[in-house]
C-alpha positions in Angstrom: 76.3 -12.0 28.5 73.0 -11.4 27.1 70.9 -14.1 26.7 68.1 -13.6 24.5 64.7 -15.0 24.9 62.5 -16.0 22.5 59.1 -14.7 23.9 55.9 -16.8 23.0 53.8 -15.1 19.8 52.9 -14.9 16.5 54.6 -13.9 13.4 52.6 -11.4 11.2 52.5 -14.2 8.8 50.9 -16.7 11.1 48.2 -13.6 11.8 47.4 -13.3 8.5 47.5 -17.1 7.1 44.8 -17.6 10.3 42.7 -14.1 8.7 43.0 -15.6 5.4 40.9 -19.0 6.6 38.7 -17.5 9.0 37.7 -15.0 6.0 37.0 -18.3 3.5 35.2 -19.8 6.4 32.9 -16.8 6.8 32.2 -16.2 3.1 29.7 -18.5 2.7 28.1 -17.3 6.4 28.0 -13.6 4.8 26.1 -14.8 1.6 23.2 -16.5 3.8 23.5 -13.2 5.8 22.9 -10.9 2.7 20.6 -13.0 1.1 18.7 -13.3 4.4 18.4 -8.9 4.4 17.3 -8.9 0.6 14.4 -11.8 1.2 13.6 -9.8 4.5 13.0 -6.7 2.3 10.9 -7.7 -0.4 9.2 -9.7 2.2 8.3 -6.3 4.0 7.4 -4.6 0.5 4.6 -7.4 -0.3 3.1 -7.0 3.0 2.9 -3.1 2.4 1.6 -4.2 -0.5 -0.8 -6.4 0.3 -1.8 -4.1 3.0 -2.5 -1.3 0.4 -4.5 -4.0 -1.9 -7.0 -4.9 1.3 -7.6 -1.4 2.6 -9.0 -0.4 -0.7 -11.0 -3.8 -1.1 -12.4 -3.7 2.6 -13.4 0.5 1.4 -15.1 -0.6 -1.5 -17.1 -3.5 0.3 -18.5 -0.5 2.3 -19.2 1.0 -0.8 -23.4 0.9 -2.0 -23.3 -1.6 -4.8 -24.3 0.5 -7.7 -21.4 3.0 -7.0 -18.8 0.5 -7.8 -16.7 1.0 -10.3 -13.8 0.7 -11.8 -10.9 3.8 -11.7 -11.1 3.8 -15.2 -14.7 4.8 -15.2 -14.5 6.9 -11.9 -11.5 8.8 -12.5 -10.4 9.1 -16.2 -11.0 12.6 -16.1 -8.1 13.2 -14.0 -5.8 13.0 -17.3 -7.6 14.9 -19.5 -6.6 17.9 -21.3 -3.1 17.0 -20.1 -0.9 16.2 -23.5 1.4 13.8 -21.6 -1.7 11.8 -20.9 -3.8 11.8 -23.9 -3.6 8.0 -24.0 -4.9 7.6 -20.4 -7.6 9.7 -21.0 -9.0 7.6 -23.6 -7.5 3.8 -23.4 -8.2 1.8 -20.4 -4.6 0.2 -20.7 -2.8 3.4 -20.6 -4.4 4.6 -17.4 -3.9 1.8 -15.6 -0.3 2.4 -16.2 -0.6 5.9 -15.1 -3.1 6.3 -12.4 -3.0 5.5 -8.7 -4.8 6.9 -5.9 -1.5 6.6 -3.8 0.3 9.8 -2.4 2.8 11.1 0.1 3.2 14.1 1.4 6.9 14.2 -0.3 5.8 12.8 -3.7 3.4 16.2 -4.0 6.9 17.8 -4.4 6.5 16.7 -8.1 4.7 18.5 -10.2 2.9 16.1 -12.7 2.0 14.3 -9.2 0.8 17.1 -7.8 -1.7 18.2 -11.1 -3.2 14.2 -10.6 -3.5 14.7 -6.6 -5.2 17.8 -7.3 -7.5 16.6 -9.9 -8.3 13.5 -8.4 -8.9 15.0 -4.8 -12.0 16.4 -6.4 -13.7 13.7 -8.0 -12.5 11.1 -5.7 -15.5 11.6 -3.2 -18.0 10.6 -6.0 -16.3 7.5 -6.7 -15.3 6.2 -2.8 -17.7 8.6 -0.7 -14.6 9.6 1.2 -11.8 12.4 1.2 -8.5 11.4 -0.7 -5.6 11.1 2.1 -2.2 10.7 1.7 -0.3 7.7 2.9 3.3 7.7 4.5 6.7 7.8 3.6 6.9 4.1 2.7 4.3 4.0 0.4 6.1 6.4 -2.2 6.7 3.5 -4.3 3.5 1.9 -4.8 0.6 2.7 -7.1 -3.0 1.1 -6.8 -6.0 0.4 -9.1 -9.1 -0.4 -9.0 -10.6 -3.1 -12.0 -14.4 -3.6 -11.9 -15.7 -6.0 -14.0 -20.0 -6.8 -14.2 -20.5 -10.7 -14.3 -24.0 -10.8 -16.0 -25.9 -13.8 -16.3 -27.9 -14.7 -19.4 -30.2 -11.4 -20.0 -30.6 -10.9 -16.7 -29.2 -7.2 -15.3 -26.2 -8.2 -13.3 -26.4 -8.8 -9.3 -22.3 -9.9 -9.3 -19.4 -8.0 -9.7 -15.8 -8.9 -9.7 -13.5 -6.2 -8.0 -9.3 -6.6 -8.4 -6.8 -4.0 -6.6 -3.6 -4.2 -8.1 -0.3 -2.5 -6.8 2.7 -2.4 -8.7 6.2 -1.3 -7.7 7.9 1.8 -9.0 9.8 -0.3 -11.4 5.8 -0.9 -12.4 6.3 -4.6 -11.8 2.9 -5.9 -10.1 3.5 -7.4 -6.9 0.3 -7.6 -5.3 -3.6 -8.4 -6.6 -6.6 -9.4 -4.6 -10.0 -9.7 -6.5 -13.4 -10.6 -5.0 -16.9 -11.3 -5.9 -19.4 -8.6 -4.5 -23.5 -9.0 -5.3 -26.6 -7.1 -4.8 -28.6 -8.7 -1.7 -32.3 -7.7 -1.6 
């Protein structure tokens, strides 16, 4: 006579029920993890953007007071005689939508950016007293624009300028802005 002994184990249904319950418990933790990863990515973007802004501000602080001008004043000729960019040449607000001095080697494969880079590279030393450089690939999706406002007191010549550095992401959303005042000291 053969006796059947029942072995201790789990049935398929028991295993599926346990996996379902574990999944229900783990779901909120998964959402927290995804939220944390997204937050970390956003923070990294903001750090890069603020680094770009700070870098430009420090560069400007080292310039002689007389040559500190906005990118529009210094570089609008980059868009001259370019049909797609006529408005950027004649209008400062349009200029700010298109201009950037942040280029990567990969971004220069696009013909429009390559033309802008080539023209900007020729006039850049006049405005910033140094050669235009390319950036690492991490900076590919950023645009940077410098605005300068003269702050005048009565009829005296201005001895104070407000410098604003704005950094935009690939969707043209402003993600960093740093401003400072620079004065002429004698």
